[in-house]
N, CA and C atoms as a LAMMPS dump frame, in Angstrom:
ITEM: TIMESTEP
0
ITEM: NUMBER OF ATOMS
495
ITEM: BOX BOUNDS ff ff ff
-5.0000000000000000e+02 5.0000000000000000e+02
-5.0000000000000000e+02 5.0000000000000000e+02
-5.0000000000000000e+02 5.0000000000000000e+02
ITEM: ATOMS id mol type element x y z
1 1 1 N -68.065 -438.131 156.642
2 1 2 C -67.307 -437.552 155.55
3 1 3 C -66.334 -438.602 155.032
4 2 1 N -66.195 -438.68 153.751
5 2 2 C -65.332 -439.69 153.154
6 2 3 C -64.249 -439.025 152.326
7 3 1 N -63.028 -439.472 152.499
8 3 2 C -61.928 -439.053 151.652
9 3 3 C -61.627 -440.224 150.742
10 4 1 N -61.534 -440.009 149.46
11 4 2 C -61.25 -441.096 148.535
12 4 3 C -59.898 -440.851 147.886
13 5 1 N -59.149 -441.88 147.738
14 5 2 C -57.87 -441.852 147.066
15 5 3 C -57.627 -443.248 146.566
16 6 1 N -56.393 -443.681 146.586
17 6 2 C -56.061 -445.035 146.17
18 6 3 C -56.692 -446.041 147.118
19 7 1 N -56.818 -445.69 148.371
20 7 2 C -57.467 -446.566 149.346
21 7 3 C -58.542 -445.761 150.055
22 8 1 N -59.269 -446.455 150.921
23 8 2 C -60.441 -445.835 151.536
24 8 3 C -60.165 -445.468 152.985
25 9 1 N -60.446 -444.246 153.323
26 9 2 C -60.355 -443.774 154.703
27 9 3 C -61.669 -443.061 154.996
28 10 1 N -62.322 -443.452 156.063
29 10 2 C -63.596 -442.846 156.434
30 10 3 C -63.445 -442.201 157.797
31 11 1 N -63.872 -440.975 157.897
32 11 2 C -63.888 -440.288 159.181
33 11 3 C -65.154 -440.704 159.916
34 12 1 N -65.016 -441.277 161.092
35 12 2 C -66.17 -441.69 161.874
36 12 3 C -66.319 -440.762 163.063
37 13 1 N -67.47 -440.162 163.199
38 13 2 C -67.764 -439.351 164.373
39 13 3 C -68.92 -440.033 165.076
40 14 1 N -68.602 -440.898 166.025
41 14 2 C -69.596 -441.703 166.699
42 14 3 C -70.318 -440.886 167.755
43 15 1 N -69.592 -440.105 168.491
44 15 2 C -70.197 -439.147 169.414
45 15 3 C -69.214 -437.995 169.569
46 16 1 N -69.531 -437.046 170.364
47 16 2 C -68.683 -435.852 170.46
48 16 3 C -67.285 -436.134 170.978
49 17 1 N -67.115 -437.219 171.711
50 17 2 C -65.808 -437.505 172.31
51 17 3 C -64.93 -438.367 171.42
52 18 1 N -65.524 -439.009 170.409
53 18 2 C -64.742 -439.889 169.545
54 18 3 C -64.503 -439.242 168.199
55 19 1 N -63.334 -439.428 167.669
56 19 2 C -62.988 -438.949 166.344
57 19 3 C -62.099 -440.004 165.71
58 20 1 N -62.724 -441.096 165.311
59 20 2 C -61.989 -442.227 164.761
60 20 3 C -61.966 -442.178 163.246
61 21 1 N -60.961 -442.825 162.688
62 21 2 C -60.886 -443.024 161.248
63 21 3 C -60.926 -444.523 160.992
64 22 1 N -61.642 -444.901 159.938
65 22 2 C -61.66 -446.275 159.479
66 22 3 C -60.762 -446.357 158.262
67 23 1 N -59.784 -447.244 158.318
68 23 2 C -58.891 -447.474 157.191
69 23 3 C -59.254 -448.805 156.558
70 24 1 N -59.218 -448.84 155.244
71 24 2 C -59.535 -450.042 154.478
72 24 3 C -58.523 -450.121 153.345
73 25 1 N -57.612 -451.105 153.435
74 25 2 C -56.533 -451.172 152.451
75 25 3 C -56.227 -452.61 152.057
76 26 1 N -55.853 -452.758 150.791
77 26 2 C -55.321 -454.028 150.32
78 26 3 C -53.898 -454.153 150.861
79 27 1 N -53.387 -455.361 150.886
80 27 2 C -52.05 -455.618 151.427
81 27 3 C -50.999 -454.706 150.79
82 28 1 N -51.018 -454.617 149.476
83 28 2 C -49.983 -453.84 148.78
84 28 3 C -50.126 -452.331 148.999
85 29 1 N -51.248 -451.888 149.548
86 29 2 C -51.447 -450.469 149.835
87 29 3 C -50.981 -450.087 151.238
88 30 1 N -50.732 -451.078 152.079
89 30 2 C -50.3 -450.797 153.447
90 30 3 C -48.897 -450.206 153.461
91 31 1 N -48.706 -449.173 154.269
92 31 2 C -47.354 -448.65 154.456
93 31 3 C -46.602 -449.596 155.387
94 32 1 N -45.309 -449.477 155.416
95 32 2 C -44.511 -450.304 156.32
96 32 3 C -44.927 -450.07 157.762
97 33 1 N -45.167 -448.831 158.134
98 33 2 C -45.574 -448.495 159.497
99 33 3 C -46.949 -449.079 159.827
100 34 1 N -47.892 -448.996 158.889
101 34 2 C -49.216 -449.566 159.117
102 34 3 C -49.137 -451.078 159.311
103 35 1 N -48.378 -451.742 158.434
104 35 2 C -48.223 -453.194 158.552
105 35 3 C -47.575 -453.553 159.886
106 36 1 N -46.572 -452.806 160.288
107 36 2 C -45.917 -453.052 161.574
108 36 3 C -46.911 -452.939 162.727
109 37 1 N -47.723 -451.867 162.747
110 37 2 C -48.696 -451.683 163.833
111 37 3 C -49.729 -452.804 163.856
112 38 1 N -50.18 -453.224 162.688
113 38 2 C -51.163 -454.312 162.598
114 38 3 C -50.573 -455.613 163.119
115 39 1 N -49.385 -455.974 162.632
116 39 2 C -48.777 -457.244 163.043
117 39 3 C -48.381 -457.24 164.514
118 40 1 N -47.928 -456.094 165.014
119 40 2 C -47.595 -455.982 166.432
120 40 3 C -48.831 -456.209 167.292
121 41 1 N -49.958 -455.602 166.908
122 41 2 C -51.209 -455.78 167.647
123 41 3 C -51.67 -457.232 167.584
124 42 1 N -51.665 -457.824 166.411
125 42 2 C -52.104 -459.218 166.282
126 42 3 C -51.236 -460.147 167.12
127 43 1 N -49.938 -459.949 167.102
128 43 2 C -49.025 -460.77 167.911
129 43 3 C -49.309 -460.583 169.395
130 44 1 N -49.501 -459.339 169.806
131 44 2 C -49.767 -459.022 171.21
132 44 3 C -51.015 -459.728 171.724
133 45 1 N -52.073 -459.752 170.908
134 45 2 C -53.344 -460.345 171.343
135 45 3 C -53.369 -461.849 171.12
136 46 1 N -53.158 -462.281 169.884
137 46 2 C -53.376 -463.684 169.548
138 46 3 C -52.272 -464.62 170.024
139 47 1 N -51.071 -464.138 170.152
140 47 2 C -49.963 -465.019 170.551
141 47 3 C -49.586 -464.804 172.015
142 48 1 N -49.326 -463.569 172.419
143 48 2 C -48.871 -463.3 173.784
144 48 3 C -50.027 -463.371 174.779
145 49 1 N -51.062 -462.535 174.594
146 49 2 C -52.166 -462.474 175.553
147 49 3 C -52.888 -463.815 175.68
148 50 1 N -53.113 -464.48 174.552
149 50 2 C -53.849 -465.738 174.581
150 50 3 C -52.942 -466.952 174.758
151 51 1 N -51.659 -466.714 174.97
152 51 2 C -50.675 -467.8 175.16
153 51 3 C -50.866 -468.892 174.114
154 52 1 N -50.844 -468.486 172.865
155 52 2 C -51.163 -469.405 171.774
156 52 3 C -50.135 -469.267 170.648
157 53 1 N -49.054 -470.022 170.732
158 53 2 C -48.073 -469.94 169.639
159 53 3 C -48.632 -470.583 168.367
160 54 1 N -48.821 -469.788 167.351
161 54 2 C -49.286 -470.288 166.061
162 54 3 C -48.806 -469.335 164.973
163 55 1 N -48.944 -469.745 163.732
164 55 2 C -48.484 -468.948 162.602
165 55 3 C -49.537 -467.9 162.244
166 56 1 N -49.462 -466.74 162.878
167 56 2 C -50.434 -465.675 162.647
168 56 3 C -50.286 -465.081 161.249
169 57 1 N -49.082 -464.771 160.852
170 57 2 C -48.83 -464.188 159.542
171 57 3 C -48.872 -465.327 158.531
172 58 1 N -49.74 -465.181 157.528
173 58 2 C -49.876 -466.244 156.539
174 58 3 C -50.099 -465.649 155.155
175 59 1 N -50.185 -466.5 154.174
176 59 2 C -50.36 -466.041 152.793
177 59 3 C -51.704 -465.346 152.58
178 60 1 N -52.695 -465.647 153.438
179 60 2 C -53.981 -464.98 153.281
180 60 3 C -53.879 -463.475 153.506
181 61 1 N -52.872 -463.035 154.272
182 61 2 C -52.699 -461.589 154.469
183 61 3 C -52.533 -460.867 153.137
184 62 1 N -51.888 -461.519 152.178
185 62 2 C -51.672 -460.905 150.864
186 62 3 C -52.974 -460.76 150.074
187 63 1 N -53.935 -461.651 150.326
188 63 2 C -55.214 -461.646 149.622
189 63 3 C -56.26 -460.78 150.32
190 64 1 N -55.982 -460.42 151.555
191 64 2 C -56.976 -459.774 152.421
192 64 3 C -57.137 -458.287 152.155
193 65 1 N -58.317 -457.845 152.546
194 65 2 C -58.596 -456.43 152.689
195 65 3 C -58.469 -456.17 154.187
196 66 1 N -57.595 -455.276 154.585
197 66 2 C -57.312 -455.002 155.999
198 66 3 C -58.087 -453.757 156.417
199 67 1 N -58.86 -453.887 157.498
200 67 2 C -59.647 -452.768 158.014
201 67 3 C -59.254 -452.511 159.451
202 68 1 N -59.142 -451.236 159.826
203 68 2 C -58.902 -450.914 161.22
204 68 3 C -59.451 -449.546 161.565
205 69 1 N -59.853 -449.434 162.83
206 69 2 C -60.273 -448.169 163.415
207 69 3 C -59.075 -447.573 164.121
208 70 1 N -58.836 -446.312 163.884
209 70 2 C -57.677 -445.656 164.486
210 70 3 C -58.101 -444.321 165.076
211 71 1 N -57.489 -443.995 166.187
212 71 2 C -57.701 -442.693 166.815
213 71 3 C -56.374 -442.255 167.414
214 72 1 N -55.964 -441.051 167.108
215 72 2 C -54.711 -440.529 167.635
216 72 3 C -53.501 -441.381 167.261
217 73 1 N -53.538 -442.003 166.099
218 73 2 C -52.424 -442.817 165.637
219 73 3 C -52.386 -444.225 166.219
220 74 1 N -53.356 -444.57 167.061
221 74 2 C -53.408 -445.894 167.696
222 74 3 C -54.544 -446.725 167.101
223 75 1 N -54.267 -447.995 166.821
224 75 2 C -55.296 -448.899 166.335
225 75 3 C -56.188 -449.295 167.51
226 76 1 N -57.498 -449.105 167.343
227 76 2 C -58.473 -449.471 168.372
228 76 3 C -59.139 -450.808 168.068
229 77 1 N -59.268 -451.139 166.775
230 77 2 C -59.89 -452.397 166.364
231 77 3 C -59.375 -452.741 164.964
232 78 1 N -59.318 -454.037 164.677
233 78 2 C -58.761 -454.501 163.409
234 78 3 C -59.451 -455.794 162.983
235 79 1 N -59.504 -456.025 161.686
236 79 2 C -59.863 -457.321 161.122
237 79 3 C -59.387 -457.391 159.688
238 80 1 N -59.429 -458.604 159.156
239 80 2 C -59.136 -458.761 157.731
240 80 3 C -60.317 -459.473 157.084
241 81 1 N -60.594 -459.113 155.825
242 81 2 C -61.668 -459.709 155.043
243 81 3 C -61.017 -460.459 153.892
244 82 1 N -61.447 -461.711 153.709
245 82 2 C -60.884 -462.546 152.657
246 82 3 C -61.942 -462.884 151.622
247 83 1 N -61.545 -462.898 150.347
248 83 2 C -62.516 -463.236 149.302
249 83 3 C -62.923 -464.706 149.357
250 84 1 N -64.063 -465.011 148.741
251 84 2 C -64.532 -466.391 148.64
252 84 3 C -63.446 -467.258 148.013
253 85 1 N -63.332 -468.474 148.523
254 85 2 C -62.362 -469.411 147.979
255 85 3 C -60.972 -469.314 148.58
256 86 1 N -60.757 -468.355 149.461
257 86 2 C -59.444 -468.219 150.1
258 86 3 C -59.325 -469.175 151.272
259 87 1 N -60.245 -469.113 152.21
260 87 2 C -60.278 -470.004 153.371
261 87 3 C -61.527 -470.877 153.318
262 88 1 N -62.654 -470.239 153.026
263 88 2 C -63.935 -470.929 152.932
264 88 3 C -64.508 -470.719 151.532
265 89 1 N -65.565 -471.452 151.23
266 89 2 C -66.245 -471.277 149.955
267 89 3 C -66.77 -469.846 149.845
268 90 1 N -67.257 -469.303 150.973
269 90 2 C -67.741 -467.927 151.011
270 90 3 C -66.611 -466.993 151.439
271 91 1 N -66.882 -465.705 151.333
272 91 2 C -65.957 -464.711 151.891
273 91 3 C -65.849 -464.957 153.386
274 92 1 N -64.788 -464.463 154
275 92 2 C -64.628 -464.657 155.438
276 92 3 C -64.015 -463.429 156.087
277 93 1 N -64.218 -463.366 157.394
278 93 2 C -63.65 -462.309 158.224
279 93 3 C -62.842 -463.006 159.306
280 94 1 N -61.679 -462.476 159.603
281 94 2 C -60.856 -463.086 160.637
282 94 3 C -59.911 -462.094 161.276
283 95 1 N -59.164 -462.609 162.254
284 95 2 C -58.181 -461.824 163.008
285 95 3 C -58.84 -460.59 163.634
286 96 1 N -60.046 -460.766 164.153
287 96 2 C -60.813 -459.652 164.719
288 96 3 C -60.266 -459.291 166.1
289 97 1 N -59.95 -458.013 166.267
290 97 2 C -59.418 -457.512 167.537
291 97 3 C -60.11 -456.2 167.889
292 98 1 N -60.523 -456.077 169.133
293 98 2 C -60.928 -454.799 169.703
294 98 3 C -60.035 -454.599 170.92
295 99 1 N -59.215 -453.582 170.887
296 99 2 C -58.243 -453.353 171.96
297 99 3 C -58.957 -453.154 173.297
298 100 1 N -59.98 -452.324 173.313
299 100 2 C -60.761 -452.081 174.53
300 100 3 C -62.059 -452.867 174.42
301 101 1 N -62.075 -454.046 175.006
302 101 2 C -63.246 -454.897 174.909
303 101 3 C -64.453 -454.226 175.548
304 102 1 N -65.611 -454.548 175.015
305 102 2 C -66.902 -454.034 175.462
306 102 3 C -67.02 -452.513 175.294
307 103 1 N -66.267 -451.978 174.326
308 103 2 C -66.328 -450.543 174.042
309 103 3 C -67.233 -450.235 172.856
310 104 1 N -67.68 -451.269 172.157
311 104 2 C -68.464 -451.084 170.938
312 104 3 C -67.611 -451.096 169.684
313 105 1 N -66.296 -451.042 169.845
314 105 2 C -65.42 -451.023 168.672
315 105 3 C -65.41 -452.348 167.924
316 106 1 N -65.6 -453.459 168.646
317 106 2 C -65.679 -454.766 167.986
318 106 3 C -66.881 -454.82 167.061
319 107 1 N -68.015 -454.355 167.536
320 107 2 C -69.224 -454.326 166.716
321 107 3 C -69.028 -453.417 165.512
322 108 1 N -68.409 -452.255 165.733
323 108 2 C -68.175 -451.31 164.632
324 108 3 C -67.293 -451.932 163.563
325 109 1 N -66.19 -452.576 163.961
326 109 2 C -65.255 -453.093 162.96
327 109 3 C -65.842 -454.293 162.232
328 110 1 N -66.588 -455.147 162.919
329 110 2 C -67.211 -456.295 162.243
330 110 3 C -68.293 -455.806 161.277
331 111 1 N -69.068 -454.803 161.669
332 111 2 C -70.073 -454.228 160.765
333 111 3 C -69.406 -453.691 159.504
334 112 1 N -68.28 -453.02 159.676
335 112 2 C -67.547 -452.498 158.517
336 112 3 C -66.958 -453.637 157.687
337 113 1 N -66.544 -454.722 158.34
338 113 2 C -66.044 -455.888 157.617
339 113 3 C -67.121 -456.521 156.749
340 114 1 N -68.336 -456.596 157.268
341 114 2 C -69.464 -457.132 156.5
342 114 3 C -69.717 -456.247 155.276
343 115 1 N -69.748 -454.944 155.507
344 115 2 C -69.947 -454.002 154.396
345 115 3 C -68.853 -454.152 153.34
346 116 1 N -67.613 -454.226 153.799
347 116 2 C -66.475 -454.328 152.876
348 116 3 C -66.515 -455.636 152.081
349 117 1 N -66.928 -456.733 152.715
350 117 2 C -67.028 -458.019 152.014
351 117 3 C -68.037 -457.92 150.876
352 118 1 N -69.146 -457.237 151.136
353 118 2 C -70.169 -457.053 150.097
354 118 3 C -69.642 -456.155 148.979
355 119 1 N -69.064 -455.015 149.355
356 119 2 C -68.634 -454.034 148.359
357 119 3 C -67.406 -454.484 147.566
358 120 1 N -66.393 -454.984 148.26
359 120 2 C -65.132 -455.316 147.598
360 120 3 C -65.151 -456.68 146.907
361 121 1 N -65.862 -457.64 147.485
362 121 2 C -65.816 -459.009 146.973
363 121 3 C -67.173 -459.517 146.494
364 122 1 N -68.205 -458.681 146.541
365 122 2 C -69.525 -459.112 146.11
366 122 3 C -70.071 -460.274 146.928
367 123 1 N -69.685 -460.33 148.198
368 123 2 C -70.062 -461.457 149.058
369 123 3 C -71.579 -461.557 149.207
370 124 1 N -72.072 -462.775 149.07
371 124 2 C -73.481 -463.072 149.328
372 124 3 C -73.642 -463.754 150.676
373 125 1 N -72.528 -464.225 151.234
374 125 2 C -72.498 -464.85 152.56
375 125 3 C -71.078 -464.709 153.097
376 126 1 N -70.967 -464.757 154.413
377 126 2 C -69.655 -464.698 155.073
378 126 3 C -69.604 -465.827 156.091
379 127 1 N -68.506 -466.568 156.094
380 127 2 C -68.278 -467.617 157.082
381 127 3 C -67.106 -467.197 157.954
382 128 1 N -67.228 -467.447 159.25
383 128 2 C -66.151 -467.133 160.193
384 128 3 C -65.94 -468.305 161.14
385 129 1 N -64.792 -468.336 161.759
386 129 2 C -64.526 -469.215 162.898
387 129 3 C -64.328 -468.289 164.09
388 130 1 N -65.351 -468.2 164.927
389 130 2 C -65.354 -467.262 166.05
390 130 3 C -64.891 -467.947 167.323
391 131 1 N -64.089 -467.248 168.106
392 131 2 C -63.782 -467.761 169.436
393 131 3 C -65.1 -467.802 170.197
394 132 1 N -65.309 -468.893 170.926
395 132 2 C -66.586 -469.149 171.574
396 132 3 C -67.034 -467.996 172.472
397 133 1 N -66.087 -467.367 173.187
398 133 2 C -66.469 -466.28 174.095
399 133 3 C -67.04 -465.076 173.347
400 134 1 N -66.74 -464.939 172.049
401 134 2 C -67.194 -463.785 171.268
402 134 3 C -68.434 -464.096 170.427
403 135 1 N -68.988 -465.271 170.586
404 135 2 C -70.136 -465.711 169.778
405 135 3 C -71.278 -464.705 169.807
406 136 1 N -71.609 -464.158 170.97
407 136 2 C -72.751 -463.235 171.08
408 136 3 C -72.534 -461.957 170.268
409 137 1 N -71.305 -461.492 170.153
410 137 2 C -71.007 -460.314 169.33
411 137 3 C -71.454 -460.568 167.896
412 138 1 N -71.083 -461.718 167.368
413 138 2 C -71.418 -462.041 165.985
414 138 3 C -72.908 -462.303 165.814
415 139 1 N -73.53 -462.92 166.808
416 139 2 C -74.976 -463.164 166.747
417 139 3 C -75.749 -461.851 166.67
418 140 1 N -75.303 -460.829 167.411
419 140 2 C -75.953 -459.508 167.367
420 140 3 C -75.95 -458.927 165.956
421 141 1 N -74.959 -459.313 165.165
422 141 2 C -74.82 -458.775 163.812
423 141 3 C -75.448 -459.68 162.751
424 142 1 N -76.058 -460.8 163.193
425 142 2 C -76.768 -461.658 162.249
426 142 3 C -76.113 -462.983 161.917
427 143 1 N -74.942 -463.25 162.477
428 143 2 C -74.29 -464.539 162.237
429 143 3 C -75.019 -465.634 163.003
430 144 1 N -75.037 -466.838 162.43
431 144 2 C -75.675 -468.004 163.024
432 144 3 C -74.629 -469.109 163.158
433 145 1 N -74.615 -469.767 164.304
434 145 2 C -73.682 -470.873 164.54
435 145 3 C -74.037 -472.039 163.621
436 146 1 N -73.022 -472.593 162.927
437 146 2 C -73.264 -473.705 162.006
438 146 3 C -72.404 -474.925 162.325
439 147 1 N -71.733 -474.914 163.478
440 147 2 C -70.935 -476.077 163.868
441 147 3 C -70.988 -476.249 165.377
442 148 1 N -70.588 -477.39 165.81
443 148 2 C -70.38 -477.627 167.227
444 148 3 C -69.06 -476.943 167.607
445 149 1 N -68.856 -476.63 168.888
446 149 2 C -67.57 -476.057 169.308
447 149 3 C -66.42 -477.012 168.971
448 150 1 N -65.291 -476.436 168.594
449 150 2 C -64.095 -477.211 168.288
450 150 3 C -62.872 -476.437 168.752
451 151 1 N -61.787 -477.147 168.961
452 151 2 C -60.545 -476.499 169.38
453 151 3 C -59.727 -476.103 168.16
454 152 1 N -59.303 -474.877 168.152
455 152 2 C -58.388 -474.36 167.138
456 152 3 C -57.226 -473.739 167.899
457 153 1 N -56.055 -474.328 167.773
458 153 2 C -54.871 -473.848 168.503
459 153 3 C -55.134 -473.776 170.008
460 154 1 N -55.901 -474.744 170.519
461 154 2 C -56.152 -474.835 171.955
462 154 3 C -57.237 -473.905 172.475
463 155 1 N -57.939 -473.189 171.589
464 155 2 C -58.992 -472.249 171.984
465 155 3 C -60.301 -472.7 171.338
466 156 1 N -61.393 -472.709 172.147
467 156 2 C -62.69 -473.123 171.615
468 156 3 C -63.226 -472.116 170.608
469 157 1 N -63.653 -472.637 169.473
470 157 2 C -64.234 -471.848 168.385
471 157 3 C -65.539 -472.488 167.941
472 158 1 N -66.331 -471.716 167.204
473 158 2 C -67.487 -472.23 166.476
474 158 3 C -67.469 -471.599 165.093
475 159 1 N -67.927 -472.357 164.114
476 159 2 C -68.072 -471.817 162.77
477 159 3 C -69.426 -471.12 162.728
478 160 1 N -69.445 -469.926 162.126
479 160 2 C -70.669 -469.128 162.024
480 160 3 C -70.797 -468.604 160.607
481 161 1 N -72.029 -468.264 160.226
482 161 2 C -72.283 -467.802 158.866
483 161 3 C -73.393 -466.737 158.896
484 162 1 N -73.274 -465.8 157.967
485 162 2 C -74.324 -464.805 157.749
486 162 3 C -74.618 -464.777 156.264
487 163 1 N -75.917 -464.796 155.916
488 163 2 C -76.341 -464.645 154.523
489 163 3 C -76.609 -463.172 154.275
490 164 1 N -76.113 -462.665 153.162
491 164 2 C -76.227 -461.246 152.855
492 164 3 C -77.178 -460.967 151.701
493 165 1 N -77.806 -461.98 151.17
494 165 2 C -78.716 -461.799 150.029
495 165 3 C -79.96 -461.049 150.402
């Protein structure tokens, strides 16, 4: 079931025990509380958990489409989708988080990110920089490695791409 308004909220019923909502909003549509929850989660994972001090909040957040899965007021998974020409020549997906790893929520949110890139930005391809440990998640969804491993903020990454044509 879909509710339409200024932004997109989709009710996801994955099985009888789950009742998640998918939120899809532009930066200017985010409420202060939503932005706070997103930034708190990103800081918790990318800076604290991964012991990686870096500038997480950047100007791309203003250009991004922010997607997250929520249940009971808690964010379960998050990512941002960027239009072509923002970071890469193609559209891109980044800041991917699944709070409960190996729960299937990472796959769900990345699948929704791919859909959103096509619908919102007319993406014909998506390029990402994936942390090496998560490479198989992206491969399951059709991404192909296009670079050798490299260090980004002290963490091994690979560049990956999916063609959507």
